[in-house]
N, C-alpha and C positions, 0 to 999 in steps of 0.2 A: 569511266573517263573522263574527261574533263569537259561537262558538256559548253563551256567558254568557248573552244575552241573548235568545235563544230560549230554551234551556233551564230560563230560570226563569219565563220565557210558559206552558212546554209541565208543567213542574213543579209551578204554580199551576193549570193545568188539570188534570190526570192526578189531583188530591185531591178536582175538585169536582164534583157531580151539572150532567145535561148543560143542565136550566136554568140555576144555579149562571152556568158559562160563560156563559150568555148572559150575564145580569147584571150577570160582571164587564167585558164584553166593551163595555155597554153604559152603563157608569157611566165607562170609558174615555174612547167615543167626549164623553158631554154634559162632561167634567172637563177636557177637553183645548180648549188656548187654541194655535188657530191662526191666522198670520197669511198665509194663500196665497192669490194673485192667482188672481181664477175666471177668465182670462182664457183667449180659445181654446187658445192654445199648449199650457196645463198640463194641458189636459180629458183624463180621460184614457179612451179606446176601449176598450169589453170590457168593464164597468163593467154592471149594471144601474142604479145610484143615479150621480146623478150624482159623480164625483169629477173632485179636481186636484190635483196635483203639484207641487213646487218642489224646486228642489234649489243645496246652495251648497256647492261648492271648498270647501273650505277646504287650513288642515298638515295637519289629524285626520283628513282624507281624505273624503269628503263627505257635505251631512247635509241628509237627506227630511225635509219636513213635507206635512202633506193634510190633504185637506177635503171634505166630501160635507154633503148635507144629510141625512143619513140618518144618527145618531148609532153604530147598530150600525157599520155601513161607515170611519165614522169613526174607532172604536175599532179595530178588526179593522186597516183600512190605518197604521193611528200603529203599531202594533205590526210591522210587516210593516214601514216606516219606520224604526225606532228600534233594529229586527234592518242592517237594509241599510247605516245609517248608518258613520258614520266606515271607514268601506271608499272603498279609489284606485277607478280606474278604470276598471285589472285586475282586479282581486277580483271588485267588483264584475259584469266580463265572464263569471267561471266561474260566480256564481249559478243555482243553477235550480228550480225550484219544489222539486224532489226534494228539498234542501236544507232544506223547510218538510215534509217528507211526515208526521213525528212531530208536526209543527203542524199542518198542517193537514186530519190527521182529525177533530177537534171541529166540522168545519164540511160544512155540504153544497158539492153540489157548485157552485152558485152561487154561494157563496161562497169557492172556490177559484176560479174563472176571474176573478172580482173579484181576489182577493190577484195570480191569474199576472198579470194587468193592468196593477197597480200595482209589481208585479216589475220589472216590462218598460218600465215609463214610469220609474223609477227607472234602467235602463239605458240606456235614450234617450240622457237629460237625461245622463250621465258621459258619451257619447259626444259631448256636442254638439249632438245631432239634436234 
Protein backbone atom coordinates (compact mmCIF):
# COMPACT_ATOMS: atom_id res chain seq x y z
CA UNK A 1 0.00 0.00 0.00
CA UNK A 2 1.20 3.46 -0.77
CA UNK A 3 2.19 4.73 2.65
CA UNK A 4 2.48 8.24 1.28
CA UNK A 5 -1.24 8.39 0.39
CA UNK A 6 -2.36 7.07 3.77
CA UNK A 7 0.24 9.14 5.64
CA UNK A 8 -0.97 12.23 3.79
CA UNK A 9 -4.45 11.82 5.27
CA UNK A 10 -3.17 10.82 8.71
CA UNK A 11 -1.01 13.96 8.85
CA UNK A 12 -3.96 16.15 7.86
CA UNK A 13 -6.31 14.55 10.37
CA UNK A 14 -3.77 14.73 13.22
CA UNK A 15 -3.65 18.51 12.79
CA UNK A 16 -7.45 18.92 12.99
CA UNK A 17 -10.09 18.91 15.70
CA UNK A 18 -12.54 15.98 15.59
CA UNK A 19 -15.36 18.05 14.08
CA UNK A 20 -13.01 19.39 11.41
CA UNK A 21 -12.04 15.84 10.42
CA UNK A 22 -15.67 15.06 9.67
CA UNK A 23 -15.96 18.31 7.69
CA UNK A 24 -12.99 17.30 5.52
CA UNK A 25 -14.44 13.84 4.90
CA UNK A 26 -17.89 15.28 4.12
CA UNK A 27 -16.36 17.82 1.74
CA UNK A 28 -14.36 15.06 0.05
CA UNK A 29 -17.53 13.02 -0.41
CA UNK A 30 -19.44 15.98 -1.78
CA UNK A 31 -16.71 16.88 -4.28
CA UNK A 32 -15.69 13.46 -5.60
CA UNK A 33 -17.13 12.69 -9.00
CA UNK A 34 -17.76 8.99 -9.46
CA UNK A 35 -19.08 6.92 -12.30
CA UNK A 36 -19.84 3.72 -10.42
CA UNK A 37 -22.52 1.35 -11.67
CA UNK A 38 -24.88 0.69 -8.78
CA UNK A 39 -25.35 -2.90 -9.89
CA UNK A 40 -25.88 -5.68 -7.39
CA UNK A 41 -22.46 -7.15 -8.24
CA UNK A 42 -20.80 -3.91 -7.11
CA UNK A 43 -22.72 -3.62 -3.84
CA UNK A 44 -20.68 -3.76 -0.63
CA UNK A 45 -22.16 -5.91 2.10
CA UNK A 46 -21.29 -4.98 5.67
CA UNK A 47 -21.79 -1.22 5.42
CA UNK A 48 -24.64 0.56 7.18
CA UNK A 49 -24.99 2.87 4.17
CA UNK A 50 -25.47 1.74 0.61
CA UNK A 51 -22.04 1.45 -1.03
CA UNK A 52 -20.88 0.29 -4.45
CA UNK A 53 -17.25 -0.34 -5.46
CA UNK A 54 -15.73 -1.03 -8.86
CA UNK A 55 -12.16 -1.80 -9.85
CA UNK A 56 -10.14 -1.81 -13.02
CA UNK A 57 -6.87 -3.66 -13.44
CA UNK A 58 -4.49 -1.27 -15.21
CA UNK A 59 -0.78 -1.51 -16.09
CA UNK A 60 -0.05 0.56 -12.96
CA UNK A 61 -2.14 -1.70 -10.71
CA UNK A 62 -5.76 -1.71 -9.65
CA UNK A 63 -7.82 1.47 -9.78
CA UNK A 64 -10.81 1.50 -7.41
CA UNK A 65 -13.80 3.83 -7.28
CA UNK A 66 -16.81 3.81 -5.01
CA UNK A 67 -20.10 5.58 -4.56
CA UNK A 68 -22.59 5.99 -1.75
CA UNK A 69 -25.71 7.98 -0.98
CA UNK A 70 -23.94 9.32 2.13
CA UNK A 71 -21.33 12.05 1.64
CA UNK A 72 -19.51 10.92 4.80
CA UNK A 73 -19.28 7.33 3.57
CA UNK A 74 -18.44 8.47 0.04
CA UNK A 75 -15.60 10.63 1.36
CA UNK A 76 -14.19 7.97 3.66
CA UNK A 77 -14.60 5.21 1.09
CA UNK A 78 -12.89 7.18 -1.64
CA UNK A 79 -9.93 7.82 0.67
CA UNK A 80 -9.69 4.05 1.25
CA UNK A 81 -10.00 3.35 -2.49
CA UNK A 82 -7.33 5.94 -3.25
CA UNK A 83 -4.95 4.28 -0.78
CA UNK A 84 -5.58 0.85 -2.34
CA UNK A 85 -5.28 2.01 -5.94
CA UNK A 86 -2.12 1.28 -7.93
CA UNK A 87 -1.57 -1.96 -6.02
CA UNK A 88 -1.23 -5.36 -7.65
CA UNK A 89 -3.54 -8.24 -6.77
CA UNK A 90 -0.72 -9.80 -4.72
CA UNK A 91 -0.16 -6.55 -2.80
CA UNK A 92 -3.88 -6.17 -2.14
CA UNK A 93 -4.03 -9.71 -0.76
CA UNK A 94 -1.58 -8.63 1.97
CA UNK A 95 -3.60 -5.56 3.05
CA UNK A 96 -5.40 -5.80 6.39
CA UNK A 97 -7.40 -3.37 8.47
CA UNK A 98 -4.29 -3.15 10.64
CA UNK A 99 -2.61 -1.22 7.83
CA UNK A 100 -5.26 1.45 8.37
CA UNK A 101 -5.04 1.43 12.20
CA UNK A 102 -3.37 4.86 12.47
CA UNK A 103 -6.04 6.25 10.16
CA UNK A 104 -9.09 4.45 11.55
CA UNK A 105 -8.57 5.86 15.09
CA UNK A 106 -10.29 9.03 13.88
CA UNK A 107 -13.56 7.18 13.24
CA UNK A 108 -16.23 5.25 15.11
CA UNK A 109 -16.44 1.46 15.25
CA UNK A 110 -19.29 1.60 12.73
CA UNK A 111 -17.14 3.59 10.28
CA UNK A 112 -14.24 1.17 10.79
CA UNK A 113 -16.52 -1.74 9.95
CA UNK A 114 -17.51 0.05 6.76
CA UNK A 115 -13.85 0.65 5.90
CA UNK A 116 -13.17 -3.06 6.42
CA UNK A 117 -16.08 -3.97 4.14
CA UNK A 118 -14.72 -1.67 1.40
CA UNK A 119 -11.23 -3.16 1.77
CA UNK A 120 -12.74 -6.65 1.54
CA UNK A 121 -14.68 -5.71 -1.60
CA UNK A 122 -11.55 -4.30 -3.27
CA UNK A 123 -9.67 -7.49 -2.45
CA UNK A 124 -12.57 -9.58 -3.79
CA UNK A 125 -12.60 -7.57 -7.04
CA UNK A 126 -8.84 -8.04 -7.46
CA UNK A 127 -9.30 -11.81 -7.19
CA UNK A 128 -11.91 -11.75 -9.94
CA UNK A 129 -14.77 -12.72 -7.63
